[in-house]
C-alpha atoms as one frame of an Amber mdcrd trajectory, in Angstrom:
protein
 -10.882   8.806  -3.217 -12.250  10.530   0.046 -15.641  11.474  -1.757 -16.095
   8.625  -3.217 -15.641   6.516   0.250 -18.374   8.816   1.403 -20.164   7.716
  -0.911 -19.718   3.724  -0.877 -18.266   2.839   2.203 -17.514  -0.817   1.983
 -14.577  -2.906   2.902 -13.884  -3.905  -0.645 -12.441  -0.746  -1.549 -11.386
   0.146  -5.077 -12.722  -2.634  -6.887 -16.250  -2.466  -5.451 -16.066   1.290
  -5.915 -15.623   0.375  -9.721 -18.605  -1.922  -9.494 -20.647   0.208  -8.181
 -19.896   3.645 -10.430 -20.146   1.243 -13.846 -22.448   1.328 -16.299 -25.579
  -1.304 -16.578 -23.646  -4.948 -17.166 -19.954  -3.738 -17.179 -19.572  -3.630
 -13.242 -18.080  -7.171 -13.056 -15.484  -6.402 -15.645 -14.382  -3.193 -13.922
 -14.010  -4.447 -10.566 -12.169  -7.756 -11.963  -9.728  -5.602 -13.648  -9.394
  -3.175 -10.223  -9.487  -5.985  -7.659  -6.334  -7.352  -9.303  -4.178  -4.332
  -9.985  -5.094  -3.752  -6.351  -3.943  -7.265  -5.381  -0.657  -7.069  -7.074
  -0.098  -3.872  -5.681  -0.548  -5.211  -2.148   1.855  -8.092  -2.702   4.238
  -5.907  -4.146   4.260  -3.784  -0.862   5.097  -6.400   1.373   8.011  -7.410
  -1.071   9.587  -4.002  -1.425   9.115  -3.505   2.427  10.711  -6.626   3.302
  13.357  -6.861   0.576  14.159  -2.961   1.654  14.596  -4.221   5.300  16.763
  -7.280   3.650  19.099  -4.783   1.994  19.054  -2.749   5.450  20.404  -5.519
   7.362  22.930  -7.019   5.033  24.597  -3.261   4.416  24.527  -2.611   7.552
  26.460  -5.601   8.734  28.885  -4.755   5.777  29.463  -1.507   7.012  29.833
  -2.651  10.486  31.582  -5.632  10.728  33.123  -6.299   7.047  30.251  -8.627
   6.172  30.314  -9.355   2.307  26.860  -9.526   0.821  25.631 -10.726  -2.063
  22.467 -10.980  -4.026  21.615 -14.219  -2.776  22.653 -13.788   0.955  19.822
 -10.919   0.590  17.176 -13.266  -0.730  18.330 -15.543   1.990  18.066 -13.059
   4.768  14.573 -12.027   2.963  13.278 -15.553   3.471  14.408 -15.677   6.907
  12.213 -12.452   7.205   9.071 -13.338   5.766   9.390 -16.845   7.581   9.358
 -14.981  10.990   6.271 -12.875   9.766   4.500 -16.517   8.629   5.460 -17.704
  12.126   4.218 -14.453  13.876   0.832 -14.981  12.114   0.367 -18.667  12.434
   1.202 -19.261  15.946   0.621 -15.899  17.577  -2.660 -14.602  16.320  -4.299
 -14.096  19.474  -1.261 -12.044  20.684  -0.575 -10.222  17.596  -2.642  -7.055
  18.850   0.189  -6.637  21.570   2.367  -6.297  18.577   0.118  -3.712  16.935
   0.572  -1.758  19.958   4.330  -2.219  19.870   4.470  -1.060  16.264   2.682
   2.296  17.112   5.287   2.784  19.952   8.039   2.318  17.825   7.013   4.460
  14.667   5.722   7.448  17.146   8.310   7.176  19.945  11.324   5.945  18.340
  10.971   8.170  15.281  11.090  11.069  17.655  13.859   9.627  19.260  15.805
   9.529  15.994  15.038  12.961  14.957  15.893  14.337  18.531  18.902  12.611
  18.772  20.195  13.426  15.359  19.821  16.886  15.511  21.188  17.153  19.237
  24.169  15.145  18.803  25.204  16.527  15.273  28.294  18.806  15.645  27.464
  21.191  12.713  24.395  22.047  11.130  23.777  22.494   7.333  22.557  25.580
   5.720  19.279  26.145   4.553  21.063  26.648   0.996  22.301  23.399   1.134
  19.137  21.720   2.799  16.549  22.992   0.214  18.819  24.033  -2.701  21.638
  21.651  -3.509  20.983  19.189  -6.479  22.913  16.283  -6.624  22.366  13.377
  -9.197  23.123   9.807  -8.072  21.545   8.073 -11.018  25.157   7.207 -12.712
  26.814   4.017 -11.819  30.671   3.561 -12.021  31.378   7.216 -12.378  29.390
   7.404 -15.350  27.259  10.557 -15.652  23.484  10.575 -14.650  20.592  10.928
 -16.407  20.985  14.892 -15.589  23.488  15.207 -17.983  22.413  12.381 -20.599
  18.402  13.944 -19.901  17.848  16.695 -17.771  17.677  17.425 -14.045  13.680
  16.944 -14.220  14.109  13.621 -15.155  16.229  12.885 -12.336  13.306  14.551
 -10.218  10.300  12.678 -11.946  12.572   9.604 -10.690  13.330  10.563  -7.024
   9.209  11.061  -6.957   8.706   7.359  -6.490   9.843   6.969  -2.914   7.519
   9.425  -1.464   4.507   8.028  -3.832   5.569   4.558  -2.573   5.598   5.811
   1.243   2.789   7.779   1.061   0.647   5.012  -0.438  -2.393   2.540   0.886
  -5.334   5.355   0.636  -7.759   2.913   0.678  -7.033   1.543   4.107  -9.817
   3.802   5.522 -12.013   2.419   2.920 -11.068  -1.732   3.913 -11.798  -0.631
   7.558 -14.745   1.288   7.344 -17.275  -1.521   8.027 -16.200  -1.200  11.626
 -16.308   2.301  11.812 -19.309   4.147  13.247 -20.407   6.888  11.200 -18.063
   5.715   8.081 -19.807   8.240   5.413 -18.250  10.530   7.709 -15.334   9.840
   9.744 -13.568   7.290   6.946 -12.855   9.958   4.848 -11.886  12.377   7.188
  -9.483   9.153   8.346  -8.251   8.685   4.931  -6.958  12.499   4.639  -5.534
  13.346   8.168  -3.598   9.682   7.634  -2.023  11.100   4.253  -1.296  14.922
   6.200   0.359  12.994   9.521   2.477  10.740   6.845   3.636  13.359   5.270
   4.198  16.064   8.151   6.224  13.285   9.864   8.433  12.126   7.035   9.276
  15.612   6.231  10.711  16.179   9.285  12.617  13.281   9.308  14.140  13.963
   6.032  14.519  17.729   7.081  16.376  16.625  10.328  18.948  14.059   8.567
  19.914  16.286   5.728  20.497  19.070   8.574  22.645  16.500  10.192  24.966
  15.910   7.341  28.492  16.456   8.571  30.041  15.751   5.214  28.411  14.965
   2.179  31.023  13.569  -0.088  31.472  10.810   2.483  27.874  10.411   2.954
  27.091   9.791  -0.943  29.813   7.469  -1.291  28.606   5.096   1.611  26.787
   2.353   0.932  24.253   3.031   3.443  23.975   7.131   4.027  21.471   7.171
   6.629  23.989   4.906   8.625  26.869   7.413   7.690  24.434  10.622   8.795
  23.432   9.187  12.543  27.222   7.632  13.324  28.853  10.891  12.408  26.160
  12.452  14.740  25.942  10.075  17.310  28.627   7.922  17.287  29.184   4.549
  15.980  27.576   2.709  18.716  24.486   5.265  18.727  24.263   5.227  15.053
  23.603   1.390  15.106  21.196   1.642  17.926  19.394   3.818  15.688  19.298
   2.127  12.900  18.686  -1.098  14.651  15.538   1.059  15.715  14.703   1.752
  12.010  15.148  -1.725  10.969  12.395  -2.774  14.103  10.025  -0.453  12.522
  10.774  -1.725   9.263   9.644  -5.621  10.379   6.619  -4.320  12.069   5.721
  -2.597   8.847   6.198  -5.738   6.512   4.691  -8.169   9.208   1.442  -5.837
   9.176   1.525  -5.294   5.311   1.557  -9.348   5.701  -1.237  -9.277   7.918
  -3.479  -6.644   5.764  -3.008  -8.685   2.839  -3.839 -12.539   4.423  -5.662
 -12.317   7.769  -9.080 -13.014   7.434 -12.307 -11.484   8.832 -13.406 -14.019
  10.738 -14.605 -14.176  14.616 -11.606 -15.505  16.053  -9.450 -12.515  14.303
 -11.437  -9.389  15.580  -8.520  -8.025  16.724  -7.556  -7.413  13.352  -9.723
  -4.543  12.789  -6.523  -2.301  12.715  -5.594  -3.804   9.193  -6.904  -2.997
   5.939  -5.621  -5.215   3.152  -7.234  -7.918   4.640 -10.713  -6.850   4.274
 -10.020  -6.360   0.598  -8.606  -9.922   0.193 -11.645 -11.385   1.856 -14.147
  -9.421  -0.105 -12.213 -10.042  -3.627 -12.003 -13.778  -2.416 -15.478 -14.278
  -0.906 -16.951 -12.561  -4.401 -14.672 -15.167  -6.888 -11.872 -12.990  -7.635
  -9.441 -15.145  -6.237  -9.559 -18.768  -5.444 -11.894 -19.952  -2.448  -9.677
 -22.496  -0.873  -7.308 -19.668   0.051  -9.305 -18.034   2.869  -9.989 -21.396
   4.505  -9.069 -21.073   8.215  -7.433 -23.485   9.940  -9.660 -24.730  13.155
  -6.232 -25.858  14.901  -4.527 -22.248  14.795  -7.237 -20.184  13.943  -5.548
 -18.556  10.613  -5.718 -19.042   7.126  -2.422 -20.995   7.035  -2.655 -21.524
   2.915  -2.947 -17.679   2.365  -0.424 -16.844   4.874   2.230 -19.253   2.795
   0.696 -18.657  -0.493   0.836 -14.843   0.220   4.566 -14.906   1.413   5.628
 -17.113  -1.577   4.392 -14.538  -3.835   6.336 -11.911  -2.244   9.361 -13.940
  -2.262   9.047 -14.690  -5.998   8.496 -11.084  -6.859  11.972 -10.230  -5.268
  14.052 -13.197  -7.797  14.847 -10.642 -10.410  17.195  -8.991  -7.616  19.634
 -12.055  -8.529  20.384 -10.292 -11.827  19.365  -6.893 -11.316  20.622  -3.844
  -9.610  17.628  -2.140  -9.547  14.882  -4.794  -8.276  13.911  -3.036  -5.197
  13.404  -0.064  -7.458  11.367  -2.048  -9.695   9.625  -3.609  -7.220   8.230
  -0.471  -5.365   7.069   0.651  -9.111   5.016  -2.758  -9.044   3.347  -1.840
  -5.827   3.140   1.819  -6.717   1.323   1.309  -9.961  -0.410  -1.579  -9.284
  -1.932   0.654  -6.394  -2.651   3.884  -8.197  -4.153   2.121 -11.237  -6.705
   0.805  -8.799  -7.174   4.146  -7.429  -7.329   5.681 -10.968  -9.835   3.478
 -12.083 -13.078   4.192 -10.049 -12.126   8.019  -9.987 -12.111   7.962 -14.029
 -15.397   6.138 -13.697 -16.737   9.416 -11.613 -16.183  11.757 -14.649 -17.066
   9.300 -17.071 -20.084   8.198 -15.575 -21.055  10.860 -13.251 -24.959   9.968
 -13.309 -23.607   6.964 -11.403 -22.093   8.490  -8.688 -24.470  10.034  -5.829
 -22.065  11.780  -3.444 -21.958  11.021   0.469 -22.077  13.585   3.402 -18.480
  14.425   2.169 -18.380  16.475  -0.732 -15.651  18.570  -2.480 -18.567  20.728
  -4.328 -17.282  22.420  -7.382 -13.910  21.091  -7.044 -14.786  17.696  -7.424
 -14.393  17.218 -11.183 -11.008  19.475 -11.636  -9.722  17.365  -8.246 -10.948
  14.154 -10.279  -9.127  15.124 -13.532  -5.587  16.171 -12.015  -5.679  12.980
 -10.030  -5.987  11.095 -13.213  -3.652  12.783 -14.929  -1.117  12.347 -11.916
  -1.698   8.362 -11.864  -1.095   8.575 -15.545   2.331  10.574 -15.230   3.321
   8.112 -12.434   2.602   5.205 -14.792   4.914   6.315 -17.401   7.560   7.308
 -15.203   7.657   4.592 -12.943   8.618   2.584 -16.054  11.293   4.339 -17.156
  15.130   3.549 -16.328  16.388   5.078 -13.362  20.385   4.139 -13.786  22.402
   5.119 -16.430  23.957   3.565 -18.464  21.058   0.934 -19.100  22.438  -2.450
 -19.021  20.498  -5.945 -18.427  21.283  -5.447 -14.741  20.124  -1.706 -14.461
  17.061  -1.935 -16.616  13.726  -1.641 -15.157  11.632  -4.459 -15.198   8.720
  -2.553 -14.046   6.973  -2.776 -17.928   7.220  -6.634 -18.044   5.796  -7.247
 -14.457   2.933  -4.880 -15.284   2.492  -6.221 -18.962   1.996  -9.712 -17.162
  -0.443  -8.747 -15.127  -2.364  -6.654 -17.037  -2.357  -9.154 -20.114  -3.382
 -11.718 -16.987  -6.275  -9.762 -15.970  -7.473  -9.031 -19.010  -6.862 -12.471
 -20.830  -8.506 -14.383 -17.957 -11.541 -12.191 -17.882 -12.116 -12.731 -21.363
 -11.526 -16.265 -21.481 -13.325 -17.441 -18.411 -14.056 -14.909 -15.335 -16.819
 -12.992 -17.355 -18.854 -16.197 -17.475 -19.147 -16.258 -13.775 -17.438 -13.530
 -11.722 -20.509 -11.123 -10.680 -18.610  -8.400  -8.606 -21.526  -8.707  -6.064
 -20.655  -7.920  -2.090 -23.927  -8.920  -0.355 -22.598  -9.001   2.840 -21.009
  -5.251   2.098 -24.389  -4.005   1.131 -25.957  -5.167   4.314 -23.918  -3.338
   6.572 -23.650  -0.031   4.034 -27.657  -0.004   4.147 -27.248  -0.124   7.940
 -24.900   2.612   7.948 -26.315   4.670   4.997 -30.102   4.369   6.251 -30.627
   8.136   6.151 -29.692   8.225   2.888 -32.892   6.348   1.787 -32.498   3.901
  -1.268 -29.341   5.650  -2.569 -26.963   2.575  -1.424 -29.019   0.040  -3.763
 -29.750   1.898  -6.496 -25.912   3.006  -7.337 -24.680   0.461  -9.300 -27.660
   0.343 -12.068 -27.086  -3.261 -12.463 -29.096  -6.173 -13.030 -29.239  -7.212
  -9.408 -29.886  -3.969  -7.852 -33.463  -5.292  -7.386 -32.302  -7.929  -5.533
 -30.052  -5.633  -2.875 -33.442  -3.746  -3.037 -35.481  -6.394  -1.859 -32.609
  -7.243   0.609 -32.368  -4.312   2.213 -36.431  -4.304   2.968 -35.807  -7.436
   4.145 -33.566  -6.489   6.733 -35.156  -3.411   7.687 -38.330  -5.978   8.272
 -36.330  -8.036  10.573 -34.651  -5.303  12.556 -38.330  -4.094  13.327 -39.553
  -7.669  14.044 -36.352  -7.894  16.373 -37.448  -4.772  18.151 -40.786  -5.825
  18.475 -39.973  -9.097  20.247 -37.758  -7.464  22.833 -40.590  -4.980  23.516
């Protein structure tokens, strides 16, 4: 993805990559399918974050003061969280950048304090063999054997990959921000790779610090909120609750800016959202007709896209409704988010293999390893798509069934069906505004950007490039 980003740095991200890499006349089709999988994945990410926070609040209240939580109450907490996010987006748009700074502090200093505190206050520490060698199967319900007995430990390990893949997600963020990035063809790919490396390193140390600090493994695994039990055993009940509140605040900010990324629009009054990423994809997709144009209307009073904010929050809430009758709703939501986004990543990667003549690399190149890495990436995405549709809880009942295949089937049927029924008649996949900016960024690459798609509008974009160069030249002459 970093190599593709260096070649095609646009805020549209994967869906526009697919458009540019597709063979002649097929760009709009691939852009439509990729864009919709990317869009549903982003909505599911917001649902997963806020639904996870609702579960944290409910379970923490249950453990600390005897609160009796139910799926309906958890959904009510989710609704309140989404309402708070909507309110911040509607009434505090101009001050949202300060909340971004707060989020950065919480997710750096706060997480560091958690790691240091739990390691320093723990009375004893687990051994290396326990931390790196112990295997526990928690997929069984009501004393039933887990999938390690019914299938194999490898199946349990494969199911466990979901949370790590869900956590380290959003590789396209650098793409959605590249139009506000100088020298994007070089810096955006490096930003993509460095973000993954930093997230993996910090996440690894957080998990290791918690595992080393476990005092009673049996008590931790039987606790409804194992992390709180680890924190409480190490820092006391009060200290554990304080650290859990820090975690909740981090998750709340994460959900807030997930909604912002999904919903805020690229307007003159919202330049402070340059740190956000998914907003650029949705803005570009709405501009190109992938989603209704009415959804990106900016309210003149609040300087915010009220319709889109409410629409996105509503979709996130509706996606969590299966939690009323399913014990694995959170796992299903995270599966939808992970699979939807990874499919949107895999389509342009696969197209670099299928149509190599359409892929002209930018300054960031992988050399001979490019094709091998692309093949491995496609195989890994295929593996994830299959595994995340499988059941994660044993025995499989109506409440433990993984509804991810049903949801993805609906998304796929809607995307393909809508394309063949009506979208193919009007959706062009064009992105003229992107091309204007990219032409300025890639001027030293000659006419590579405008010739890359091999579609019927390439000549139009070439003329646009010459017109822009002529306009810039006239402007400089006037100043002189």
